[in-house]
C-alpha positions, 0 to 999 in steps of 0.5 A: 722811349718811355717819355715818347710812349707816355706822350702818345698815350696821353695824346690817345687819351685826349682823342678818345675822351673827346666822345664824352661830352659830344652829346651835351655840346649839341643839346641846343641844336638837337631836333628834339625839345628837351627840358633841363632834366631830360637833357641831363640824361644825355650825359647820364646815359654816358655815365651809366654806360661807363659804370656798367663797363667799368663794373664789367671790367672789375667783375670779369678781370678783363682789364687784367687778363687781356693786353690793355692796349688791345682793349683800349683799341677795341673800346675806341672803335666801339665808342666812335661807332656809337657816337656816329650812331648818335649823330646820324642814326638816332631818330628820337630821344630814346635811341639817342640815349641808347647810343650815348649809353654804348659810348659810355660803355666803350669809354670804360675801356679807354679811361681806366685802361689808359691809367693802367698803360701809363702806370705800366710805362712809369710806375715810379712816377705814377702821380706825375704821369697820371696828372698828364693823363687826366689832364688829357681827359679834361681837355678831351672832355672840353673839346666838343665845346671848343668845336661848337664855339666855331658856331655856324661853321660846324653843325653838331653832327660834324662835331660828333664826327670829328670826335669819332675820328679822333677816338679812332686815331687814339685807338690806333696810336695805343694799338701800335704802341703796346704795353709798358715794361712794367706790365705784370702777368699774374694768375687768373683773377677771381672777380672778388680780387678788385673788391678785396682791395677795399680791405686795404685802409689806404685804398679805402681812404683814397677811394672814399676821397675820390667818391667825394670828388666825383660828386662835384666834378661831372655835375660842375662840368655839366653846369658850366655852359649854364654858368657862362650863359652858353658861351661855348668858348668860355665853357671850353676854357673853364673846363680845359683849364683843369688840365693845368691843375692836373699837370701842376698837381702831378709836378707838386706830388713829386715834392709834397706827395699825392695826399697833399695835392689831393687835399689842397685841390679838394679844399680849393675847389670846395671853397670856389663852389662856396664863393661862386654865387656871391662872387659878383663881378669876380665870378669868372675868376672864381670859375677859372680857379674852380675849373683848375682845381676841380680835376687836379685831385683826380690823378692823385687819387688814382695814383694813391689807389694804384699803389695801395692795392695788390699789383695784379689787381690794379686794372680791376680795382681802378675800374671798380673805383671808377664805376662807383665814382661815376654812379655817384655822378648820376645823382649829382648831375640829375639833381643840379639839372632839376634844381637849376630852373629854381635856384639858378647859380645857387644850385652849385651849393648842392656840390659842396658835400662832395669836397667836405666828405672827401676831405673827412675821408682822408683826415687820418693818413697814418691810420689809413696807411698812407706813406710819408709822401702821401702815396 
C-alpha cells in the first residue's frame, strides 16, 4: 500500500506543479508586448504568491494543524481556477500578474504539503521519496514547454487549461488517498515553532545550503528558453532531465547520505554554470548536465531539514524554508532578466554565487550536527 500511495502522491505533485510555468511558456503569445524584465514578473508574481503562501503556512501552523491531503486539495482547486483566470479573464498585464500571484499562493499548499505527505508515508526513506517527489515537480514545471512545443496545434490558452485540469486531477488523487501512517498529531503550535527550527545547527546548515541552491535554480529555469533559442522541445528536455537527477540522487542518498548527494549536485551545477558560456559546440551537453544536477540537491536539502527539526513542526519549518528560498529566487530571476539584453549567455555567471555560498554553508557537517549518513 505504501508504495502505491507514494506513486499517487508523486503523480499528483507532477499534475499540481504544471501550473508553475504556465505563464512563462506563453509569454511569446500574450496579447501584451512585454520587455524581458516585465516578462520575468510573470514568474516572479507566482514566486511572490508562493512566498506569501508558505510564510502564512508557517505563521499559522496551518500545515501542521489540518490534514495535509485536504489542504493540498483546496490549494489545487484554487490554483487551477486562478490559472484559468490568467488565460481567459485577464485583460492586461496587471490583472495577469494578479492571477499569477494567486496561482503561486495556491502552490504553497501543493509543494510543501506534498513533501509532508510523502514523509508521512515513508519517513525512513525521506531522501529517496523526496527525490521522486521533487522529480515530479521538475517534470510538472517543464510540462508547459512540452505542450507549447506542439506549436500551432495548441494555443497558449489551451495549454493553461490543460495545466488547470491536471492540477484538479492531482488534488482529487491526494484527497482520496489521505495521510500516511506516520502522521503525527501534536498540541497546537505557536507561530514561532517553525522559526525555532533554525536554532538547530543541522537545520540551519541545510537551510543555508538550500538558499544557495535556490539562487541558482529558478533563475536558470527562467533562462532556459533563451539559452536554447526558444526551442520549446529542447527547453522541456533541459528542465525535465532534472527529474533523473532527483531520482538518481535519492537512490544515491541511501548509500552515501543526503549531505554527500547535495554537495556533489551543487558543485556540479556550479561547474556547469561556469563552463556554459565557454563551452562552444558542447553547450547543449553542458546544459543537459546542468539541468540534471541543478535540481538534484533540492530533495536532499528537504530530507536533511525534515530530520533536523522537531517532528511536530515539520510542515511549518519546511514551509518557512521554502518561503525564504523562493524570496531569494525573485532577486536572481529579475537580475538575469534585466542583464540578459546586455550580457546574453554570459548572464549565467550571475548564478555562480548560489552554489559557492551553498557549499560553504555545509563545509563543516560535524559542527552543524549532521549524522554520518548526512541526514
